[in-house]
C-alpha positions in Angstrom: 16.4 -9.5 20.6 17.9 -12.0 18.1 15.9 -13.8 15.5 14.4 -17.3 15.8 13.3 -19.1 12.8 10.2 -17.9 10.9 8.1 -15.6 13.0 7.2 -12.1 11.8 9.0 -10.3 14.6 12.2 -12.2 13.8 11.9 -11.3 10.1 11.6 -7.6 11.1 14.7 -7.9 13.3 16.6 -9.4 10.4 15.6 -6.7 7.9 16.3 -4.0 10.5 19.8 -5.4 11.1 20.7 -6.4 7.6 23.3 -3.7 6.9 25.0 -4.5 10.3 25.3 -8.1 9.2 26.6 -7.3 5.7 29.2 -4.9 7.1 30.4 -7.3 9.8 29.2 -5.0 12.6 27.3 -7.7 14.6 28.6 -9.8 17.5 29.4 -13.4 16.6 26.3 -14.6 18.5 24.0 -12.2 16.6 25.6 -13.1 13.3 25.1 -16.8 14.0 21.4 -16.2 14.8 21.1 -14.1 11.7 22.6 -16.8 9.5 20.3 -19.5 11.1 17.3 -17.3 10.4 18.0 -16.6 6.8 18.9 -20.3 6.2 15.4 -21.1 7.3 13.4 -18.1 5.9 13.3 -17.8 2.2 12.0 -14.3 2.1 14.7 -13.0 4.4 17.3 -14.9 2.4 16.1 -13.2 -0.8 16.2 -9.8 0.9 19.7 -10.4 2.2 20.9 -11.7 -1.2 19.5 -8.6 -2.9 21.1 -6.2 -0.4 24.4 -8.0 -0.6 24.3 -7.6 -4.4 23.6 -3.9 -4.1 26.4 -3.4 -1.6 28.8 -5.2 -3.9 27.8 -3.0 -6.9 28.2 0.1 -4.8 31.7 -0.9 -3.7 32.7 -1.5 -7.3 31.3 1.9 -8.4 33.0 3.7 -5.4 36.6 3.1 -6.4 38.9 6.0 -6.3 40.1 7.2 -9.7 43.2 9.3 -10.0 43.1 12.3 -12.2 45.8 12.4 -14.9 48.9 14.4 -14.0 48.3 16.7 -17.0 45.0 17.8 -15.4 46.7 18.6 -12.1 49.3 20.7 -13.9 46.6 22.6 -15.8 44.7 23.3 -12.6 47.7 24.5 -10.8 48.7 26.8 -13.7 45.1 28.2 -13.7 45.3 29.0 -10.0 48.7 30.7 -10.4 47.3 32.7 -13.4 44.2 33.7 -11.4 46.3 34.9 -8.4 48.3 37.1 -10.7 45.2 38.7 -12.2 43.5 39.3 -8.8 
């Protein structure tokens, strides 16, 4: 089922498939129906906007950070030292 504009069942479909839409996992036909629904339904648009903001924030927080080379050197030295003691 794809959403129409404004009935409760359509709103449930939109909320249930929101992550699929945000991550580009819908067919073009479903995505078009989704966009039409949220353009006509303020509560679903608000929900989609909020979820999109959360997704953007999570992507910003989930960046890979490289450890300094000095830390890697210290860890390797600790491993070598531990092997000699064992």
